[in-house]
N, C-alpha and C positions, 0 to 999 in steps of 0.2 A: 487353518489358517494362523494364522502371526501372532505367538501368545502376545499378550498385552500387556504383559509384566517383564516386557525386553527392552533394555536397555534399546534406547531408539540409535544408538551409534556402531553398536557393533552387533555382529550378526552371529548364526551356526558357525561355528567352530571358527572364532574368534573373525570370521571374514567381515569386512567394513559395510555396516548395510543402512548408511545415509541415505542414499536414492530412493527405498522401499517405506513402501507410504501401511503405516499402522490402520486400525480401523479409527484408532482414535483422534489420528489424525484427521481422517477424513471430516468425526466429528466435531472436532473442537473448530479445524477450518469454517468448518458449518455454520454453527454458533460463530466465531466469529463474522464472517462476510455479511452476515442478513443483520447480524445487532449494526455491520458498517453500514452494509444498505438501508436500513431504516434512519440513518443518521442523514446519510448522503438525502432522503426525502425531505428529510425535517433544512438539512442545511440549501436545498435545491430553491427554498420560501424564503431562507432566514438571509442569502447571500445578499438574493435582489436591490436589501436598502441598501446596499455597500456595495456595486460594480455599480453603481449608476456615480456616486459623488470621483468619484475613484474614475472614473472614465469622463467625467466631465472634466475632472482635475488637472489630467492626459491622457490620452486614449490610448491603450494595452494596458490602463494599470489594472485592471479591471481580470487580467485575468493572477492577481494576488489571489482570490478567492477560490482560484483551484484548486490549492492544495486542498478541500474542504472536499475534494471530490478522491482524493488520492492514496488517501490516507489506510486505506481497507491493503491492498497491495504490499505493502513495507509492513503491516502491524503481522495479517499472519503469518507476508512470509519468517518473519523475526522470531514467530512464537514459534511454527511446525520443520523448518531449520531440512523442508527439504525441495528438490526440484520441482516448479508447477505449482509451488503456496502463494506468489505472491500474483501468479497471475491465475487459479483459481480466487483469491479473495476479493478482486479487483471483479472478477467477472461474474461472482454469481452477487459482486454486491450491489452494479452495474445492471442486473437482473434484477434484482429487490426493487431498486428504486426505476426499470420501468414498466412491468407489474404493476407496481402499485400505481405510480400516470403521474408525467412530468411530461415538459414542451419539447424532449427532445426524441421521446417518442422512440421506435427501435433504432437509431443512430443509437443511445445509450449503452447498448451492446457492444458497438463497435470502438465507440471511445472507452469505456473498461476495455476491452481486447489490447488493445493499442498503448494504454495507462500501465494496465499490467503487466504488457511485457519491457516498457521500459523498467519499472520495475525487477521482473524476474532477470535482466539485464546482468545489472549491477549483480545480486548477489551468487549470477553463472560465473562469471568473471574469476571473483571470487574462492570459485570452485563448489561454493556452500559451504564455508566453512570457516570464514569467516566473517561474526557477525557484531561486531564493535558502533557506538554511535557515527563515527564516520565512516562506515558502507551505510545504518542506514540514513545520512544525507546523502551520502551520493546516491543511494536507490532514489528519494525522495525526488533527489533535482534532476534524474532524468523520467521521471514519471513526468515530470510536469514538462520536461522536458515535448517529451512524446508528446504528451494533452496541446503543450504550445505550439507543437507544428502539426497537427489533429486538426486542431482547433483555427487554424490558421487557409488550410486546403477545405476542410467545409461550409464554417462559419464566413468568412471573411475573407475568400479569392480574390487574386490582384489587388491586396493589399497594397497602404505605402509601403514601403521599405520604414517607416522611421517608427510606425505601426508598429511593422508585422515584432522589430528588434526591442522592440519594449515591452509590447504583447508575451512574446516569448522569455527576454531576465525576470517579467517578472512569474511565468508560469514557474521556470527554473528557480527563484525564490519561496517561491509560495509550498513548492513541492519539496524540499530541504525543510524548511522550517515544518509545514502542520504536517508533511507525512513524514518525515524522515524523524522531527528530535523528537518531536510529542507521541509518534508512533513506537522510536525505543522506550521514552520515561514511558510506556501507556505498559508495555510489555515486562519492565522493572516493577512497574507500581501490582501490576497479575502473580506474576512470582513470590512479589513479597508476602499477599493473601496466600500462598500454597496452590493457586490455580494449576498452577502449570507445571507439577512437582514429577509429570509423568513425562517433562518435557525436559531435553538439554538447558530449553532456553530455561528453561525455572531452575535447573542446578546449576546454572552458572550466578547465576543472580546470587540465587543460598551458599555458594561455596564463596562469592567476591564476598558477600556481609559477612560469613563468616571469618574471612583472611583478614578484616579487617579486627 
């Protein structure tokens, strides 16, 4: 079993071990994802008063609320910094939402899978080595794009081009801001409490604070 005290960027004999999940990675990723899933449950209810007026203002703008279901993947990905973390975080959070109960049922899992893959793709493109704000925003935006395209297929088949364009742009903006920006600042906030001291994400924030 991997020693939990080892640095999570260098392994035995100096070989890179960025792809290796430790037990602590699994535990923390699971805790964060379950907590995010409970936020999803609350957002399932709280978003309703927001989406109706947005849709009335301009059909498709309701996707601006979508970021409330996208942050789990970005958040867990930024904290764990390992392949599969974003997908794991979003899928576990979606599972919690589905188990508690919502109007989408089992399709919640499919949505979580698609949205998690969107964020995961961005971290993979950067080879799981770049974790700055622009990458977080891009991961959130890509998750928003994945959400919008998936929703248009599942819930709005045959929608007019204007609606589809508005919905897609709104989803991307929401993902970039709510999932990308907020998750990045959330990780910095957690790191400053010392909760992420055993992770590269926590040490990076601590180092940047010391450098100032």
